[in-house]
C-alpha positions in Angstrom: 11.0 -115.1 -24.3 7.8 -114.4 -26.3 5.8 -115.7 -23.4 7.5 -113.3 -21.0 6.6 -110.3 -23.3 2.8 -111.0 -23.2 0.9 -108.1 -21.5 -0.4 -108.6 -18.0 -4.2 -109.2 -17.7 -5.9 -107.4 -14.8 -9.2 -108.9 -13.7 -9.8 -106.7 -10.7 -10.1 -102.9 -10.3 -7.1 -100.9 -9.3 -6.7 -100.9 -5.5 -8.6 -104.1 -5.0 -7.0 -106.3 -2.3 -7.2 -110.1 -2.6 -6.4 -112.6 0.2 -7.1 -116.2 0.9 -6.3 -118.9 3.4 -6.8 -119.4 7.1 -6.3 -115.7 7.9 -9.0 -114.6 5.6 -11.5 -117.1 6.9 -10.9 -115.9 10.4 -11.3 -112.3 9.3 -14.7 -113.2 7.6 -15.8 -114.9 10.8 -14.8 -111.8 12.9 -16.7 -109.5 10.6 -19.9 -111.6 10.8 -19.8 -111.9 14.5 -19.3 -108.1 14.9 -22.4 -107.5 12.8 -24.4 -110.0 14.8 -23.4 -108.3 18.0 -25.1 -105.1 16.8 -28.6 -106.8 16.7 -28.0 -109.2 19.6 -29.6 -106.9 22.2 -32.8 -106.6 20.2 -33.7 -110.3 20.6 -36.3 -111.5 23.1 -39.1 -110.0 25.1 -36.6 -107.8 26.8 -34.9 -106.7 23.6 -34.0 -103.1 23.2 -34.7 -100.8 20.3 -32.0 -99.3 18.1 -31.9 -95.7 16.9 -30.2 -95.4 13.5 -29.4 -92.0 12.0 -28.2 -92.1 8.4 -26.3 -89.6 6.3 -29.5 -88.3 4.8 -30.8 -87.1 8.2 -33.6 -89.7 8.6 -33.9 -91.4 12.0 -35.3 -94.9 12.4 -36.2 -96.6 15.8 -36.7 -100.3 15.5 -35.9 -103.6 17.0 -36.7 -105.6 13.9 -33.6 -107.4 12.7 -34.3 -107.1 9.0 -34.9 -103.4 9.3 -31.7 -102.8 11.2 -29.6 -104.9 8.8 -31.0 -103.0 5.8 -30.1 -99.7 7.3 -26.6 -100.6 8.4 -24.0 -99.5 5.9 -22.0 -102.8 5.7 -19.1 -102.9 3.3 -17.5 -106.1 4.3 -18.3 -108.8 1.6 -18.7 -111.7 4.1 -20.8 -109.6 6.5 -23.1 -108.7 3.7 -24.1 -112.4 3.6 -25.8 -111.9 6.9 -27.8 -109.0 5.5 -28.9 -111.3 2.6 -29.9 -114.0 5.2 -32.0 -111.5 7.1 -33.8 -110.3 3.9 -34.5 -113.8 2.8 -35.9 -114.8 6.2 -38.0 -111.6 6.2 -39.5 -112.2 2.7 -40.1 -116.0 3.1 -41.2 -116.2 6.8 -41.8 -112.6 7.9 -40.3 -113.2 11.4 -37.2 -114.5 13.1 -34.8 -112.3 11.2 -32.7 -111.5 14.3 -32.7 -115.2 15.4 -31.4 -116.4 12.0 -28.6 -113.8 12.0 -27.5 -114.7 15.5 -27.6 -118.4 14.8 -25.5 -118.0 11.6 -23.0 -115.9 13.5 -22.9 -118.4 16.4 -22.2 -121.3 14.0 -19.2 -119.3 12.6 -18.0 -118.5 16.1 -18.0 -122.2 17.1 -16.2 -123.1 13.8 -13.5 -120.5 14.4 -11.3 -122.6 16.7 -11.5 -125.6 14.3 -10.5 -123.3 11.4 -7.5 -122.0 13.4 -6.5 -125.7 14.1 -6.4 -126.5 10.4 -9.7 -128.3 9.9 -11.0 -128.0 6.3 -14.2 -125.9 6.0 -16.0 -128.7 4.0 -15.7 -131.0 7.0 -17.3 -128.4 9.2 -20.1 -127.8 6.6 -20.9 -131.6 6.6 -21.0 -131.7 10.3 -23.4 -128.7 10.5 -25.6 -130.3 7.9 -25.7 -133.6 9.8 -26.6 -131.6 13.0 -29.4 -129.8 11.1 -31.0 -133.1 10.1 -30.9 -134.3 13.8 -32.4 -130.9 14.9 -35.2 -131.2 12.4 -36.1 -134.7 13.5 -36.2 -133.6 17.1 -38.4 -130.6 16.2 -40.9 -133.0 14.5 -41.0 -135.1 17.6 -41.9 -132.0 19.7 -44.3 -130.6 17.2 -48.0 -130.4 18.2 -50.5 -131.2 15.4 -53.7 -129.3 15.2 -55.3 -131.9 12.9 -58.6 -133.3 14.3 -58.9 -130.5 16.9 -61.9 -128.3 17.2 -61.9 -124.7 15.8 -61.6 -123.2 19.3 -58.6 -125.4 20.1 -56.9 -124.5 16.9 -57.5 -120.8 17.6 -56.1 -121.2 21.1 -52.9 -122.8 19.8 -52.4 -120.4 17.0 -53.1 -117.4 19.2 -50.3 -118.6 21.6 -47.9 -118.8 18.6 -48.9 -115.4 17.4 -48.7 -113.8 20.9 -45.1 -115.2 21.3 -43.9 -113.2 18.2 -45.7 -110.1 19.5 -44.0 -110.2 22.9 -40.9 -108.5 21.8 -42.7 -105.8 19.8 -43.8 -102.3 20.8 -47.4 -103.5 20.8 -46.5 -106.4 23.2 -48.8 -104.9 25.8 -51.8 -105.7 23.5 -50.4 -109.0 22.2 -53.5 -111.0 23.2 -55.8 -108.5 21.4 -53.7 -108.5 18.2 -52.9 -112.2 18.3 -56.6 -113.1 18.2 -57.1 -110.7 15.3 -54.3 -112.2 13.3 -55.6 -115.7 13.9 -59.0 -114.8 12.7 -57.6 -113.2 9.6 -55.5 -116.3 8.8 -58.5 -118.7 9.4 -60.6 -116.5 7.1 -58.3 -117.6 4.2 -59.5 -121.2 4.6 -57.7 -124.5 4.7 -58.0 -125.8 1.2 -55.1 -124.7 -1.1 -54.1 -122.1 1.5 -50.6 -121.9 0.2 -52.0 -120.9 -3.2 -54.1 -118.2 -1.4 -51.0 -116.3 -0.3 -50.9 -112.9 -2.0 -54.7 -112.5 -2.2 -55.8 -109.4 -0.4 -58.8 -111.0 1.3 -58.6 -109.7 4.9 -57.8 -106.4 6.2 -56.6 -105.2 9.6 -57.3 -101.5 10.4 -54.7 -99.9 12.6 -54.2 -96.4 14.0 -51.1 -94.6 12.6 -48.4 -95.3 15.2 -45.6 -95.2 12.6 -44.3 -98.6 13.9 -43.4 -101.8 12.0 -45.7 -104.5 13.2 -44.5 -108.1 12.8 -47.6 -109.0 10.8 -47.4 -105.9 8.5 -45.5 -107.9 6.0 -48.1 -110.7 5.7 -49.2 -111.0 2.1 -52.5 -112.6 3.0 -53.8 -109.4 4.4 -53.8 -105.7 3.6 -52.7 -103.4 6.4 -54.5 -100.1 6.4 -53.7 -97.2 8.7 -56.5 -94.8 9.6 -55.8 -91.6 11.5 -57.0 -91.4 15.0 -57.8 -93.9 17.8 -55.8 -96.2 19.9 -54.4 -99.7 19.4 -57.7 -101.1 20.9 -59.6 -99.3 18.2 -58.1 -101.6 15.5 -60.5 -104.1 14.0 -60.6 -106.8 11.3 -62.6 -106.5 8.1 -63.5 -109.9 6.7 -63.8 -108.5 3.2 -62.4 -105.7 1.2 -61.4 -102.3 2.5 -60.3 -99.2 0.6 -58.4 -96.4 2.1 -60.5 -93.7 0.6 -62.0 -90.5 2.1 -65.1 -88.6 1.2 -64.1 -85.6 -0.8 -67.3 -84.3 -2.4 -69.5 -81.5 -1.1 -72.3 -82.6 1.3 -70.7 -85.9 2.3 -71.6 -85.2 5.9 -75.3 -85.8 5.2 -74.7 -88.9 3.1 -75.2 -92.4 4.7 -72.0 -94.2 5.6 -73.4 -97.7 5.8 -75.3 -99.7 3.3 -76.9 -103.1 3.7 -76.9 -105.5 0.7 -75.8 -102.8 -1.7 -75.3 -103.1 -5.5 -71.7 -102.3 -6.3 -70.5 -100.9 -9.7 -66.9 -101.6 -10.5 -65.2 -99.2 -13.0 -61.7 -99.2 -14.5 -61.8 -95.5 -14.9 -61.6 -92.6 -12.4 -64.6 -90.4 -11.7 -62.8 -87.8 -9.9 -62.3 -84.3 -11.3 -58.6 -83.4 -11.7 -57.2 -80.1 -12.6 -55.2 -80.3 -15.9 -51.6 -79.1 -16.0 -50.7 -75.9 -17.6 -50.6 -76.0 -21.4 -52.3 -79.4 -21.4 -53.5 -80.8 -24.7 -56.7 -82.9 -25.0 -57.3 -84.9 -28.2 -60.7 -86.3 -29.2 -60.2 -89.4 -31.4 -62.9 -90.8 -33.6 -65.3 -88.2 -32.3 -66.6 -87.5 -35.8 -67.3 -91.2 -36.5 -69.0 -91.5 -33.1 -71.2 -88.5 -34.0 -72.3 -90.0 -37.3 -73.1 -93.3 -35.6 -75.2 -91.6 -32.9 -77.0 -89.5 -35.6 -77.8 -92.6 -37.7 -79.5 -94.4 -34.8 
């Protein structure tokens, strides 16, 4: 009797719906495949762009899977997993976001009949894992090694790989031009400890402002800088350091724009003149002691 009088403990918010079993698994699969169908038409060299208009009024045109998945207002818990997959692929690899989403949804689509027939999900997971091992071994057999090849042969193979990823982008018409530039930027990093070099801003690709998302814009080995004016063919690679800084002082037109073997001074303070805010307060600390020190010497 005392046990029956204990208060009920509520773990979920009011209005939360809970479900489980075969019906819920099928519902999750349907939600994931529906999301995958949205980005399915963006895959491949003939992939189409998507125009997304959000509630804030901003408009985005893109065929990048990660960008589209981020902009979609997905509320289904299972479908959100596909968004996380796309974000993970984009951050770790930088490409193949649409492919990984479609593959995951297709695995679920193939597993749906077995779920409806009563097969346990763990059995399907073990089968998919075994299939992945076989696929990886097959890929290793088909892989082409660049070890021992000349620099020109390496550049040719890498340029073909880069051009493949550019075929479905808006700059696909200039894929050979940009593929060669990307390969040169990667080779500039070097071969020794190249994995540890990721994140160092060593190379720079200068692009005209087309307001597009390029597939190599997310590469951490380089810094992408947009300079107003010019066409895609005006883009070039800087094997060094580039700063997006304009000349803002008087008489800069007459100043030389190119220096050979210069001496460079690095400062951790700004030399620009900035207007102070209204009612600004400036404090001079230790000025008196500095004055005494300068007077003594």
